[in-house]
N, C-alpha and C positions, 0 to 999 in steps of 0.2 A: 504493500500499500504506499502511496506517495502523497506528499502534501498537496493540498488543493492549489496552492500558489506555485509549488516548484514546477509543475508542468507548463507554466508560462515561461519560465527560465529555459526549458528544454525547447519550447516552440520557437523562441528567439534563435536559439542555436540551429534548430532544424531550419528555419527560414534563411538564416545566414548561409547555411551550406548549400540550400537549393539555389540560392542567388549566385553562388561561386560555380555551380554546375553549369548554369546557362551562360555565364561569362566565359567559361573555358570552351563551351561549345562553339561560340561564335568569335572567339578571341583572334584566331588567326585571319579572320577575314579583312579587317583594316590593314593588315601588314601583309597580306597574301602576295602582292606584287614583289615585295622586298624579300619575302621568303623563297619565291620562286626563282628570283634572280641570283640569290645567295646559294641556293642549292641546285641550281641549273634544272629546274623542274619544268616539265611541259605543262601546258594549261589543263590537259586531262588529269596529270598527277596532282596539279594544284587543286582542282575540283575534288578529286578523290579523297584529299586530306580532310575536306569538310564533311563529304557525303558519307564516309565510313562511320562517322560518329552517329549518324541518324540510323544506319542499319544496325549498329550494335545497341543502340537504344532499344529499337524495336524488339530485338531478339532477347537482350538481357533484362528488359523490362518485364517480360514474361517469366523469366528465370527468378527475378527479384520478387515477383508475386509469390512464387512458390517458397523461396527462402524465407520470406517474411513469416509465412505459415509455420515453417519448420524450425527455424533457428531464431526467430523473433525479430523484431523492430531494430533493437540496439545494434545486434551484430551486423545485419543486413546493411544498414546505414553506415556503420563503421567501415566495413569492408569497402563499400562504394566510395566513400570519402577518401579513404586512404589510397585506392586505386587511382582516383582521379588526381589526387596530390602527387602520387609517385609519377603519373604519366606526364603531368605538367613539369615537374622538377627535372625529370630526365631529358627534357627538351634542352637543357644546358649542355648535354653531350651530343646532340644530333648534329651529324655532318653529311647525311645523305637522305634520300627520300625514304629508304627502309627505316632509319632510325626514327625519322618524324612520323611515319606511318604507324610505326610500333607505339609511339607516346600516344597517338591519337586513338588507337585500339584501346589503351588503358583507360583513357578518358571516357570512351563510349561504353565500355564494359562497366565502369564505375558508376556512370550516369544511370545506365539501364538498372542497376541494382538498388540505386537510391529512388528511382521514380516512384515506385509503389508506397514508400514509407509515409509520405505526408497524408495521403488519404487515410490510412490506418490509424495514425496518430490523432488526426481531427476527429475522426469518427469514434475512437475509444476514449480519448480523454476529455472531450469538450461536449457541452450540452446543445441541445438543438437550437437554443438561442444564441450560443457562441459560434456554432458552425458557419453560418452565413458570412461573418466577418472573416473568420479564418480562411474559409474557401475563397473569398475575394482576394485576401492577401496572396494566397497561393497561385490564383489564377494570373495575377498581375506581375508576379516575380519575374517571369520570362521577359516581359516587356521592359521592366525596370533594368534587368540585366542587360537587355540589347542597347538601352539608352547608354548604360555604364560603358559598354564594350566600344561602342562607336564614338562616344564623346571623349573618353579618358584614355584609351588605348594609345593613340599617336602621342599625347602629351606625356604618358608613362614612358614610351618608346624614347622619346627625345631626353627625358629626365634620366634615364638609364644608359645614356651614352649611344643611343641609336642602335640598341641590341635587342632584336626580336626575340632571342633566346631569354635574356633576363627578363622581358617584359612578360613572357609566359611564365617563366619560373616565380616571378614575384606573386602571381595569382596561384601558382602551386603552393607557395609558403602559406598564403591566405588559407587555401583548403586543408593544409596540413594542421593549422591552428583551430580550423573549425572540427577536423577530425579528431584532434587531441581532445578538445572540449567534450565532444560527444563520447569519446571513448571513456572519459573520466566520469562525465556527469550524465549521460544517457541512461535511459531506462526503457524497458518494455512497458507497453501500455497495460496498466493493472488498475485495480480499484483506487479511485480518487477519494480523498477525504474532503468533505465540504468545510467551508470556513468555520462553522461553529465547533467543528471537532478538532480544529488544529489549535494548539495552545501557542502562546506567546505572541508579541505584538509586532508589527512592521516587518523589516527585513529579516528578523530572526526566523519567522514563519516560512520564507522562501527557502532559507538554507538549512532549515531543522533537519531534513531527511536526505541531505546530500550524502 
């Protein structure tokens, strides 16, 4: 059983991780011509770098649904976040299409594993009155992530010394932090204690059962 308030902390971590998923999906797009020139990629291979993620999200989204049932939300989301973080950080070592493709495969698999988690968490932890607000947040996150990607990627690229590798790695570090927080604080959806059953005032209630 978890605190009624603790679930909101987990929801923040969940949504932070989901934002990172969508950013990493689209992140190469603003830099694709630079990446293609650096790695001497054809237009077809450049397109494959983006599209392979879609394919793997579709395939492993179904696998993620099964894993959520078998191993639970915490482990499934943990594995997905760490895979995406590893794929992004591995980009630092990429010197060819094969390396870049492998990093994107990790991102796609991780994304697919994470995909079913938000629906389960919202349905299990939150009431019917709360769900519409959380579902709305969940629905707009991909659009927010798209804005973040196309507005801030180029400035970040310039700030990091015009390195597309470090730009992707920076988001990999973000995902690793989200993964670490979820690994430490994450819980599987279980019974939730209403406020009148939670002892202690203010922030103490939030961290009572960490």
